[in-house]
N, C-alpha and C positions, 0 to 999 in steps of 0.2 A: 504494500500499500504506500506507504510514506513518501510522498513527493514533498518537498520543502513547503511549509505553510498548511499542510493538511494535518489531521488529527495523528497523534502519535499512537502507534499500534502497540500494545503490550505483548511481547513474546517471552514466554517462560520455558525453560527447560528444567523439569523436576529430575534431578540427578543423583546418583549414588550407587553403590554396589548393589548387585542382585540381591532381592529381599528386603530392601529398605523401605519399601512401600510406594515406589514411584506410580504404579498403576491407581492404586486405591487413593492415595494422597493428591496424585495429580488430577484425577477425575473430581474429586471434592474441591480441591482448589479452583479448578476450571469453573465448575458449577457456581461457587460463590463469587466468581468474578465475572461471570457472563461470558466466559471464553469457551472455545471448542477444545476439547481433550483428544490427544492422539497418542497412542501407546506405541512408542518407538519400536518395541519388539515386532510390531506388525510390518515394520519397514525392513527388516533382516532378510536377506535372500535366504532360500530354503538351505543352501549349503551351510550357512552360518548356524542355523537352528539345529541342523543335523550334527554338526561338529560339537556344538554345546551338549546336545543331548547324549552324545557319546562320551561325554566328560572331558572333551578337549578344549582348552582355552583359546579364544580367538586371538590372532595376532593383529599387528597394525594393519597388514595387507588385507586381512578379512574384514576389517572395521571400516576401512576408507570408504568404499562405496555406501556403506550404511550410514555412517555420519554425514556424507554429502547429501544423501536423501533426507535425512533429518533437517539439515540447514535448508535444503529447497523447499520443504513443506512451509517454512516460514515465509519464504520468498514467494510462493505460490498462493498463500492464504491471504485473504482480505478481511481483517479483524483480528480479534485477540486469540492467541493460540498458546495452548499448554502442550508440551510433547515431553513425554517420559522417556529418559535416554540416560544411560549410565554416565557418559561424558567424563570418564574416569581421569583422563589426562588433560593437561593444558593444550596439548597439541590437538587432541580431539575437539575440545572446546573452541579452538581457533579455527578448525575446519567448518564446525556448525555456524560460527559467527560469520566466516567469509561467505558461505553459501546462503545465508539468512538475508544479507543485504539490509541489515537493520539491526536495531539494538535487541539484544537478547539478555535477560537476567536469568541466571543460573540459581536454582533453589536446591542446595545440598541438603538431602535427607542423611544425617550422619548419626551412626550409631556404633556400639561396640560389636565386636566379632560375635560375642556370646548371645546379645539380643538379637542380632540378624540370623544366626545359625538357628536359634530358637524358631524364629519366623519362617525360615525356609523349611525347616524340618516339618512344619505344621501344614504346609501347602502341598497339594497333591496335583495341581493343574498347571504346572509350569515345567517347561523344557529344561531349565538350568539345574543342574544337580548341586546339591549341597558340597561336593567334591571340589567344585570350582571357586567357592567363596574365598579361599586364601589367595587365588590368582586375581581375583577382583581387589581384595585389599592391597596387594603387591602392586598393582598397576595405578591405584588411586593416588593422585597428586593433589595436595591442598590447593585451594583457590587463591589465586594471587590477589594482593591488595588492589591491583588495577583492574581486576575482573569485576563486572557488575554482578555481585552475587550475594546470596544469604545463605546461612547454615542453621540449620535447626537440629536439635538432638530429638530422635525419634523414639526415646525411651519415655513416652507418654501416650495418652489416648489420641487416636487419629484426630478427633475434633480440636483437640488443643493444638496439635501440629499445625492444622489448617489455620487455626486462629492465630497461631504465632507467626506463620508466613504472611497472612494478611496484614498483620500489624507491622511487619518489617519491610514491605514493598510499597512503593508509592504507585497508586493506580489512577 
């Protein structure tokens, strides 16, 4: 959307390691802000899903087209958009920003390995096995002070997470 002088479109990436709540919190945050929610997992090529389901971590080459697709969603969408995407490394967030062609705010759902492992163990409908959680934490790079980002602790009720996110972003 954003030509100079038009309304600012709010674009958000709900980010973090697998199992942190990107889909559920992202959908609730989008609903609370009047945005559209898109699950970044739906943008993975089948080869990535098969690799993760087999217990193999994705490498940067696997992720590159997927991250470009996430960024393009923002460029192609007219209006506020929230996309759930791990965005673990700074370089990944840079790819998303480059393809988005506009401002993206990263909302990091941060939690301890124990909290996230417990949540991953409780879900049965996802292709990402618990065995890959350590590779996710190993790849996770902290958000830079120059990145447009907010971090919240996920060791609280989902409605409190959404409330905290809403309190920390300028809409």
